[in-house]
MDAnalysis code that builds the backbone (N, CA, C; Angstrom):
import MDAnalysis as mda
import numpy as np

u = mda.Universe.empty(387, n_residues=129, atom_resindex=np.repeat(np.arange(129), 3), trajectory=True)
u.add_TopologyAttr("name", ["N", "CA", "C"] * 129)
u.add_TopologyAttr("resid", np.arange(1, 130))
u.add_TopologyAttr("resname", ["UNK", "UNK", "UNK", "UNK", "UNK", "UNK", "UNK", "UNK", "UNK", "UNK", "UNK", "UNK", "UNK", "UNK", "UNK", "UNK", "UNK", "UNK", "UNK", "UNK", "UNK", "UNK", "UNK", "UNK", "UNK", "UNK", "UNK", "UNK", "UNK", "UNK", "UNK", "UNK", "UNK", "UNK", "UNK", "UNK", "UNK", "UNK", "UNK", "UNK", "UNK", "UNK", "UNK", "UNK", "UNK", "UNK", "UNK", "UNK", "UNK", "UNK", "UNK", "UNK", "UNK", "UNK", "UNK", "UNK", "UNK", "UNK", "UNK", "UNK", "UNK", "UNK", "UNK", "UNK", "UNK", "UNK", "UNK", "UNK", "UNK", "UNK", "UNK", "UNK", "UNK", "UNK", "UNK", "UNK", "UNK", "UNK", "UNK", "UNK", "UNK", "UNK", "UNK", "UNK", "UNK", "UNK", "UNK", "UNK", "UNK", "UNK", "UNK", "UNK", "UNK", "UNK", "UNK", "UNK", "UNK", "UNK", "UNK", "UNK", "UNK", "UNK", "UNK", "UNK", "UNK", "UNK", "UNK", "UNK", "UNK", "UNK", "UNK", "UNK", "UNK", "UNK", "UNK", "UNK", "UNK", "UNK", "UNK", "UNK", "UNK", "UNK", "UNK", "UNK", "UNK", "UNK", "UNK", "UNK", "UNK"])
u.atoms.positions = np.array([
    [0.892, -1.267, 0.196],
    [0.233, 0.209, -0.110],
    [0.796, 0.951, -0.126],
    [0.620, 2.348, -0.865],
    [1.321, 3.330, -1.102],
    [1.366, 4.307, 0.261],
    [2.090, 5.622, 0.192],
    [1.674, 6.115, 1.078],
    [0.349, 7.317, 1.103],
    [-0.397, 7.552, 2.257],
    [-1.350, 8.177, 2.064],
    [-1.461, 9.354, 2.715],
    [-1.588, 10.359, 2.045],
    [-1.262, 12.001, 2.080],
    [-2.975, 12.581, 2.732],
    [-2.375, 13.338, 3.609],
    [-3.751, 14.418, 4.295],
    [-3.638, 15.544, 3.058],
    [-5.017, 16.068, 2.871],
    [-4.895, 16.908, 2.316],
    [-5.878, 17.895, 3.163],
    [-5.627, 19.232, 3.414],
    [-6.537, 19.974, 4.096],
    [-6.913, 21.459, 3.047],
    [-8.034, 22.055, 3.040],
    [-8.024, 23.474, 2.158],
    [-9.060, 23.902, 2.698],
    [-9.183, 25.185, 3.212],
    [-10.274, 26.398, 3.320],
    [-11.415, 26.276, 2.377],
    [-12.306, 26.791, 2.376],
    [-13.156, 27.331, 1.746],
    [-14.253, 27.797, 3.180],
    [-15.451, 28.447, 1.901],
    [-16.613, 29.691, 2.895],
    [-18.149, 28.577, 3.064],
    [-18.152, 27.917, 3.719],
    [-19.126, 27.039, 3.715],
    [-20.019, 28.337, 4.343],
    [-21.858, 27.918, 3.908],
    [-22.779, 28.938, 4.787],
    [-23.607, 28.237, 5.111],
    [-23.891, 28.908, 6.675],
    [-24.222, 28.101, 7.922],
    [-25.978, 29.124, 7.475],
    [-26.497, 28.491, 8.028],
    [-28.274, 28.840, 8.599],
    [-28.078, 30.126, 9.778],
    [-28.253, 31.631, 9.579],
    [-27.912, 32.605, 10.915],
    [-29.018, 32.114, 11.975],
    [-29.044, 32.622, 13.255],
    [-29.789, 31.739, 13.980],
    [-30.538, 33.106, 14.303],
    [-31.740, 33.723, 13.444],
    [-32.893, 34.612, 13.524],
    [-34.338, 33.951, 14.718],
    [-34.526, 35.382, 14.644],
    [-35.738, 35.285, 16.389],
    [-36.829, 34.191, 15.559],
    [-36.774, 34.307, 13.777],
    [-38.389, 34.171, 13.023],
    [-38.203, 33.014, 13.136],
    [-37.346, 31.556, 13.475],
    [-37.028, 30.671, 13.131],
    [-37.607, 30.128, 14.424],
    [-37.766, 30.966, 15.281],
    [-38.439, 30.219, 16.747],
    [-40.088, 30.594, 16.583],
    [-40.655, 30.598, 15.658],
    [-41.741, 30.584, 14.875],
    [-42.624, 30.201, 13.906],
    [-41.041, 30.566, 12.630],
    [-41.498, 29.677, 11.642],
    [-40.152, 28.753, 11.381],
    [-40.078, 27.829, 10.682],
    [-38.711, 26.701, 10.318],
    [-38.909, 27.496, 9.171],
    [-37.367, 27.191, 9.222],
    [-36.753, 27.888, 7.921],
    [-36.976, 26.989, 6.645],
    [-37.504, 27.494, 5.500],
    [-38.180, 26.749, 4.256],
    [-37.660, 27.460, 2.883],
    [-37.579, 26.345, 2.394],
    [-37.432, 26.882, 0.448],
    [-38.100, 25.960, 0.169],
    [-38.608, 26.805, -0.552],
    [-40.254, 26.643, -2.166],
    [-39.488, 26.583, -3.447],
    [-39.366, 25.274, -3.935],
    [-39.017, 24.908, -4.910],
    [-40.136, 25.126, -6.155],
    [-41.005, 25.818, -6.000],
    [-41.587, 26.105, -7.177],
    [-42.068, 27.559, -6.972],
    [-42.363, 28.091, -8.160],
    [-42.464, 29.357, -7.743],
    [-44.250, 29.627, -7.146],
    [-44.170, 30.548, -6.215],
    [-45.444, 30.179, -5.131],
    [-45.769, 31.262, -6.144],
    [-46.831, 30.953, -6.892],
    [-47.524, 32.177, -8.087],
    [-48.802, 32.030, -7.791],
    [-49.479, 31.616, -7.205],
    [-50.869, 31.828, -6.426],
    [-51.215, 32.480, -5.216],
    [-49.878, 32.955, -4.671],
    [-49.727, 33.974, -3.916],
    [-49.039, 35.076, -3.679],
    [-49.712, 35.875, -4.000],
    [-49.086, 37.269, -4.351],
    [-48.356, 38.212, -3.038],
    [-46.565, 38.264, -3.761],
    [-46.010, 38.436, -2.360],
    [-45.413, 37.381, -1.554],
    [-45.385, 36.424, -2.162],
    [-44.797, 35.039, -1.469],
    [-43.261, 35.582, -1.697],
    [-42.608, 34.664, -0.528],
    [-41.497, 34.496, -0.713],
    [-41.052, 32.905, -1.057],
    [-40.053, 32.735, -1.483],
    [-39.887, 31.192, -2.089],
    [-38.872, 30.521, -1.249],
    [-38.731, 31.502, -0.118],
    [-37.554, 31.135, 1.110],
    [-37.955, 32.021, 1.951],
    [-36.924, 31.837, 3.458],
    [-36.743, 32.565, 4.511],
    [-35.614, 32.345, 5.154],
    [-34.911, 31.793, 4.540],
    [-33.461, 31.961, 4.789],
    [-32.373, 33.008, 5.068],
    [-31.573, 33.045, 6.108],
    [-30.830, 33.724, 6.069],
    [-29.244, 32.799, 6.485],
    [-28.368, 33.900, 5.080],
    [-27.186, 32.686, 5.878],
    [-25.768, 33.498, 5.588],
    [-25.162, 32.672, 6.545],
    [-23.501, 34.050, 6.379],
    [-22.730, 32.943, 6.016],
    [-21.010, 33.217, 5.344],
    [-20.142, 32.675, 4.947],
    [-19.369, 32.269, 6.295],
    [-18.522, 30.912, 6.459],
    [-18.513, 31.127, 7.134],
    [-16.588, 30.269, 6.825],
    [-15.256, 30.533, 7.168],
    [-14.134, 29.971, 6.825],
    [-14.819, 28.503, 7.624],
    [-14.142, 27.454, 6.949],
    [-14.017, 26.300, 7.796],
    [-12.777, 25.435, 7.262],
    [-12.057, 24.713, 7.752],
    [-11.465, 23.692, 7.360],
    [-12.148, 22.527, 6.695],
    [-11.712, 22.158, 5.567],
    [-11.931, 20.922, 5.097],
    [-10.976, 20.525, 4.544],
    [-11.134, 18.555, 5.338],
    [-9.899, 17.694, 5.887],
    [-10.598, 16.732, 4.518],
    [-9.301, 15.854, 4.194],
    [-9.268, 14.182, 3.624],
    [-9.887, 13.338, 3.961],
    [-11.084, 13.030, 4.321],
    [-11.073, 11.697, 5.332],
    [-10.617, 10.858, 5.380],
    [-10.188, 10.605, 3.807],
    [-10.153, 9.249, 2.973],
    [-8.576, 8.521, 3.832],
    [-7.727, 8.954, 5.310],
    [-7.142, 8.633, 6.406],
    [-7.766, 7.981, 6.999],
    [-8.856, 8.194, 7.271],
    [-9.793, 7.930, 8.788],
    [-11.361, 7.385, 8.294],
    [-10.834, 6.699, 6.856],
    [-12.402, 5.804, 6.711],
    [-12.831, 5.186, 8.173],
    [-12.225, 4.310, 8.367],
    [-12.482, 3.303, 9.345],
    [-12.900, 4.011, 10.768],
    [-12.989, 5.616, 10.927],
    [-12.890, 5.766, 12.070],
    [-14.581, 6.398, 12.080],
    [-15.197, 6.356, 11.043],
    [-16.694, 6.706, 11.158],
    [-17.643, 5.413, 11.358],
    [-18.807, 5.624, 12.084],
    [-19.867, 4.236, 12.226],
    [-21.126, 4.840, 12.052],
    [-22.008, 4.170, 11.258],
    [-23.411, 4.405, 11.322],
    [-23.925, 5.246, 12.734],
    [-23.949, 4.383, 13.862],
    [-24.406, 4.288, 15.106],
    [-23.745, 5.531, 15.654],
    [-22.857, 5.868, 15.741],
    [-22.109, 6.924, 16.127],
    [-22.278, 8.278, 14.742],
    [-21.985, 8.508, 13.760],
    [-22.138, 9.577, 12.702],
    [-22.812, 9.717, 12.184],
    [-23.655, 8.656, 11.665],
    [-24.876, 8.581, 11.016],
    [-24.737, 8.207, 8.984],
    [-23.462, 7.868, 9.061],
    [-22.904, 7.305, 8.252],
    [-21.919, 6.440, 8.301],
    [-21.128, 5.471, 7.582],
    [-19.991, 4.677, 7.595],
    [-19.496, 4.795, 5.850],
    [-17.989, 4.310, 6.162],
    [-17.723, 4.411, 4.491],
    [-17.343, 2.840, 4.837],
    [-17.356, 2.327, 3.361],
    [-17.201, 0.962, 3.391],
    [-17.007, 0.477, 2.009],
    [-16.299, -0.267, 1.369],
    [-15.816, -0.467, 0.036],
    [-15.698, -2.043, -0.205],
    [-15.934, -2.169, -1.086],
    [-16.404, -3.958, -1.870],
    [-15.854, -4.302, -3.146],
    [-15.510, -5.290, -3.835],
    [-15.098, -5.240, -5.044],
    [-16.392, -5.238, -6.177],
    [-16.502, -4.889, -7.196],
    [-17.463, -4.808, -8.005],
    [-16.674, -5.810, -8.800],
    [-17.846, -6.515, -10.097],
    [-17.431, -6.569, -11.075],
    [-17.592, -5.961, -12.769],
    [-17.824, -4.749, -12.463],
    [-17.350, -3.685, -13.356],
    [-16.087, -2.994, -13.596],
    [-16.070, -2.982, -14.469],
    [-14.954, -1.775, -15.288],
    [-15.145, -0.537, -14.655],
    [-13.850, 0.155, -14.945],
    [-13.693, 1.639, -15.009],
    [-15.206, 2.426, -15.719],
    [-14.856, 1.804, -17.027],
    [-15.670, 2.259, -18.101],
    [-17.152, 2.096, -17.486],
    [-17.439, 1.356, -17.230],
    [-19.062, 0.558, -17.391],
    [-19.138, 1.327, -16.095],
    [-18.724, 1.943, -14.836],
    [-18.648, 2.504, -14.103],
    [-19.357, 3.946, -14.285],
    [-19.130, 4.317, -15.476],
    [-19.246, 5.511, -16.030],
    [-20.694, 5.773, -16.589],
    [-21.273, 4.465, -17.038],
    [-22.392, 4.305, -17.983],
    [-23.677, 4.618, -17.022],
    [-24.234, 5.468, -16.835],
    [-25.279, 5.355, -15.893],
    [-26.273, 3.668, -16.344],
    [-26.329, 3.625, -17.759],
    [-27.883, 2.097, -17.280],
    [-26.712, 0.854, -17.049],
    [-25.291, 1.155, -17.338],
    [-24.879, 0.079, -17.023],
    [-24.675, -0.310, -15.200],
    [-24.818, 1.126, -14.663],
    [-24.314, 1.255, -12.733],
    [-25.992, 0.509, -12.564],
    [-27.188, 1.191, -12.963],
    [-28.482, 1.072, -12.567],
    [-28.590, -0.759, -13.108],
    [-28.436, -1.166, -14.080],
    [-28.265, -2.676, -14.497],
    [-27.695, -3.453, -13.181],
    [-26.597, -2.926, -13.106],
    [-25.346, -4.488, -12.467],
    [-25.089, -3.737, -11.406],
    [-24.893, -2.523, -11.257],
    [-23.966, -2.054, -9.844],
    [-24.965, -2.271, -8.534],
    [-26.043, -1.440, -8.986],
    [-27.100, -1.148, -7.912],
    [-27.223, -2.393, -7.272],
    [-27.562, -3.763, -8.102],
    [-27.626, -5.024, -7.609],
    [-26.720, -5.263, -6.631],
    [-25.511, -5.085, -7.232],
    [-24.430, -5.056, -5.882],
    [-24.419, -4.694, -5.003],
    [-24.462, -3.012, -4.716],
    [-24.630, -2.922, -3.894],
    [-25.727, -3.305, -2.488],
    [-26.962, -3.292, -3.288],
    [-28.232, -3.489, -2.687],
    [-27.595, -5.459, -2.016],
    [-27.038, -6.234, -2.551],
    [-26.704, -7.642, -1.883],
    [-25.792, -6.690, -0.596],
    [-24.855, -6.164, -1.222],
    [-23.690, -5.324, -0.158],
    [-24.406, -5.071, 0.990],
    [-25.291, -3.784, 0.544],
    [-25.847, -3.287, 1.907],
    [-26.482, -4.561, 2.703],
    [-27.001, -5.584, 2.108],
    [-28.358, -6.054, 3.074],
    [-27.142, -7.160, 4.158],
    [-26.152, -7.539, 3.052],
    [-25.370, -8.609, 4.350],
    [-24.536, -8.018, 5.343],
    [-24.239, -6.674, 4.927],
    [-23.540, -5.962, 5.714],
    [-24.241, -5.252, 6.810],
    [-25.691, -4.990, 6.634],
    [-26.302, -4.491, 7.924],
    [-27.309, -5.162, 8.013],
    [-27.728, -5.834, 7.914],
    [-28.739, -7.173, 7.623],
    [-30.140, -6.622, 7.491],
    [-29.461, -6.035, 6.448],
    [-31.073, -4.836, 6.059],
    [-31.866, -6.191, 4.961],
    [-33.213, -5.589, 5.253],
    [-34.501, -6.465, 4.730],
    [-34.743, -5.426, 2.965],
    [-34.846, -4.168, 3.013],
    [-34.679, -3.827, 2.070],
    [-34.025, -2.802, 1.577],
    [-33.129, -2.338, 0.440],
    [-32.468, -1.380, 0.624],
    [-32.902, -0.686, -0.810],
    [-32.615, 0.414, -0.720],
    [-33.117, 1.549, -1.604],
    [-32.158, 2.427, -2.503],
    [-32.249, 2.450, -3.317],
    [-30.863, 3.422, -3.863],
    [-31.536, 4.568, -4.690],
    [-31.443, 5.874, -3.951],
    [-31.473, 6.969, -4.885],
    [-30.850, 7.584, -5.485],
    [-29.540, 7.805, -4.700],
    [-28.550, 8.762, -6.375],
    [-27.166, 7.710, -5.587],
    [-26.188, 7.685, -6.984],
    [-25.444, 7.419, -6.630],
    [-23.932, 8.315, -7.295],
    [-23.145, 8.211, -7.141],
    [-22.079, 9.510, -7.413],
    [-20.696, 8.353, -7.596],
    [-20.227, 8.061, -8.414],
    [-19.202, 7.456, -9.412],
    [-17.802, 8.357, -8.717],
    [-17.151, 8.370, -8.380],
    [-15.480, 9.297, -8.124],
    [-14.634, 8.567, -8.931],
    [-13.874, 8.605, -9.711],
    [-12.421, 8.346, -10.190],
    [-11.754, 7.929, -9.343],
    [-10.791, 7.148, -9.199],
    [-9.938, 6.826, -8.095],
    [-8.660, 7.973, -8.494],
    [-7.974, 7.942, -7.986],
    [-6.708, 8.729, -7.901],
    [-5.933, 8.095, -8.307],
    [-5.000, 7.979, -9.201],
    [-3.689, 6.932, -9.707],
    [-2.623, 7.037, -8.689],
    [-2.506, 8.156, -7.847],
    [-1.510, 8.292, -6.292],
    [-2.637, 7.713, -5.234],
    [-3.553, 7.044, -4.815],
    [-4.154, 7.005, -3.679],
    [-4.322, 5.339, -3.741],
    [-4.801, 4.633, -2.735],
    [-4.771, 3.389, -2.256],
    [-5.961, 3.390, -1.688],
    [-7.217, 2.517, -1.915],
    [-8.007, 2.443, -1.022],
    [-7.620, 1.409, 0.569],
    [-8.160, 1.918, 1.122],
    [-7.592, 0.248, 2.413],
    [-8.197, -0.713, 2.039],
])
Protein backbone atom coordinates (compact mmCIF):
# COMPACT_ATOMS: atom_id res chain seq x y z
CA UNK A 1 0.00 0.00 0.00
CA UNK A 2 1.29 3.44 -0.92
CA UNK A 3 1.71 6.39 1.39
CA UNK A 4 -1.54 8.10 2.29
CA UNK A 5 -1.26 11.87 2.12
CA UNK A 6 -3.58 14.05 4.15
CA UNK A 7 -4.90 17.14 2.42
CA UNK A 8 -6.54 20.15 4.03
CA UNK A 9 -7.92 23.26 2.42
CA UNK A 10 -10.28 26.01 3.49
CA UNK A 11 -13.56 27.15 2.01
CA UNK A 12 -16.40 29.48 2.88
CA UNK A 13 -19.44 27.41 3.83
CA UNK A 14 -22.80 29.06 4.31
CA UNK A 15 -24.51 28.40 7.63
CA UNK A 16 -28.04 29.31 8.57
CA UNK A 17 -28.18 32.44 10.71
CA UNK A 18 -29.88 32.19 14.13
CA UNK A 19 -32.89 34.42 13.55
CA UNK A 20 -35.68 34.93 16.07
CA UNK A 21 -37.99 34.24 13.12
CA UNK A 22 -36.96 30.57 13.22
CA UNK A 23 -38.41 30.24 16.72
CA UNK A 24 -41.89 30.72 15.25
CA UNK A 25 -41.37 29.73 11.60
CA UNK A 26 -39.18 26.91 10.34
CA UNK A 27 -36.59 27.75 7.69
CA UNK A 28 -37.94 26.80 4.28
CA UNK A 29 -37.22 26.82 0.56
CA UNK A 30 -40.04 26.54 -1.95
CA UNK A 31 -38.81 24.80 -5.09
CA UNK A 32 -41.88 25.92 -7.06
CA UNK A 33 -42.71 29.50 -7.86
CA UNK A 34 -45.49 30.51 -5.43
CA UNK A 35 -47.53 31.81 -8.38
CA UNK A 36 -50.89 31.81 -6.64
CA UNK A 37 -49.83 33.77 -3.55
CA UNK A 38 -49.04 37.43 -4.30
CA UNK A 39 -45.93 38.64 -2.50
CA UNK A 40 -44.97 35.17 -1.25
CA UNK A 41 -41.29 34.49 -0.68
CA UNK A 42 -39.55 31.48 -2.20
CA UNK A 43 -37.59 31.06 1.05
CA UNK A 44 -37.01 32.63 4.43
CA UNK A 45 -33.35 31.74 4.69
CA UNK A 46 -30.68 34.02 6.06
CA UNK A 47 -27.18 32.60 5.72
CA UNK A 48 -23.65 33.81 6.39
CA UNK A 49 -20.35 32.44 5.11
CA UNK A 50 -17.91 30.94 7.61
CA UNK A 51 -14.40 29.90 6.68
CA UNK A 52 -13.98 26.22 7.50
CA UNK A 53 -11.18 23.70 7.16
CA UNK A 54 -12.00 20.92 4.71
CA UNK A 55 -10.02 17.77 5.45
CA UNK A 56 -9.45 14.67 3.38
CA UNK A 57 -11.28 11.91 5.22
CA UNK A 58 -9.72 9.00 3.30
CA UNK A 59 -6.99 8.38 5.90
CA UNK A 60 -9.76 8.09 8.53
CA UNK A 61 -12.33 5.92 6.75
CA UNK A 62 -12.50 3.34 9.53
CA UNK A 63 -13.12 6.04 12.17
CA UNK A 64 -16.72 6.68 11.05
CA UNK A 65 -19.60 4.47 12.17
CA UNK A 66 -23.28 4.63 11.27
CA UNK A 67 -24.44 4.35 14.90
CA UNK A 68 -22.23 7.27 15.97
CA UNK A 69 -21.87 9.56 12.95
CA UNK A 70 -24.92 8.70 10.83
CA UNK A 71 -22.73 7.43 7.99
CA UNK A 72 -19.83 5.12 7.40
CA UNK A 73 -17.55 4.34 4.50
CA UNK A 74 -17.42 0.82 3.13
CA UNK A 75 -15.68 -0.65 0.13
CA UNK A 76 -16.40 -3.84 -1.74
CA UNK A 77 -15.21 -5.35 -5.00
CA UNK A 78 -17.38 -4.80 -8.05
CA UNK A 79 -17.60 -6.78 -11.25
CA UNK A 80 -17.79 -3.55 -13.26
CA UNK A 81 -14.84 -1.91 -14.97
CA UNK A 82 -14.08 1.81 -14.71
CA UNK A 83 -15.68 2.46 -18.12
CA UNK A 84 -18.81 0.53 -17.09
CA UNK A 85 -19.06 2.58 -13.90
CA UNK A 86 -19.30 5.72 -16.05
CA UNK A 87 -22.27 4.26 -17.95
CA UNK A 88 -25.46 5.21 -16.09
CA UNK A 89 -27.51 2.36 -17.59
CA UNK A 90 -24.83 -0.17 -16.66
CA UNK A 91 -24.63 1.25 -13.13
CA UNK A 92 -28.40 0.89 -12.65
CA UNK A 93 -28.55 -2.57 -14.23
CA UNK A 94 -25.52 -4.18 -12.58
CA UNK A 95 -23.98 -1.98 -9.89
CA UNK A 96 -27.21 -1.23 -7.99
CA UNK A 97 -27.89 -4.96 -7.44
CA UNK A 98 -24.30 -5.45 -6.23
CA UNK A 99 -24.65 -2.56 -3.78
CA UNK A 100 -28.04 -3.76 -2.55
CA UNK A 101 -26.70 -7.26 -1.94
CA UNK A 102 -23.64 -5.88 -0.12
CA UNK A 103 -25.72 -3.61 2.14
CA UNK A 104 -28.16 -6.40 2.97
CA UNK A 105 -25.30 -8.68 4.01
CA UNK A 106 -23.28 -5.95 5.78
CA UNK A 107 -26.11 -4.40 7.80
CA UNK A 108 -28.71 -7.17 7.84
CA UNK A 109 -31.11 -4.98 5.88
CA UNK A 110 -34.30 -6.50 4.55
CA UNK A 111 -34.85 -3.81 1.92
CA UNK A 112 -32.42 -1.39 0.28
CA UNK A 113 -33.52 1.58 -1.82
CA UNK A 114 -30.83 3.39 -3.82
CA UNK A 115 -31.80 6.94 -4.70
CA UNK A 116 -28.49 8.44 -5.85
CA UNK A 117 -25.05 7.28 -6.88
CA UNK A 118 -21.91 9.32 -7.36
CA UNK A 119 -18.99 7.50 -8.88
CA UNK A 120 -15.65 9.19 -8.32
CA UNK A 121 -12.62 8.11 -10.32
CA UNK A 122 -9.80 6.85 -8.19
CA UNK A 123 -6.69 8.92 -7.99
CA UNK A 124 -3.74 7.08 -9.51
CA UNK A 125 -1.56 7.73 -6.45
CA UNK A 126 -4.09 6.71 -3.78
CA UNK A 127 -4.70 3.18 -2.56
CA UNK A 128 -8.00 2.53 -0.78
CA UNK A 129 -7.68 0.50 2.40
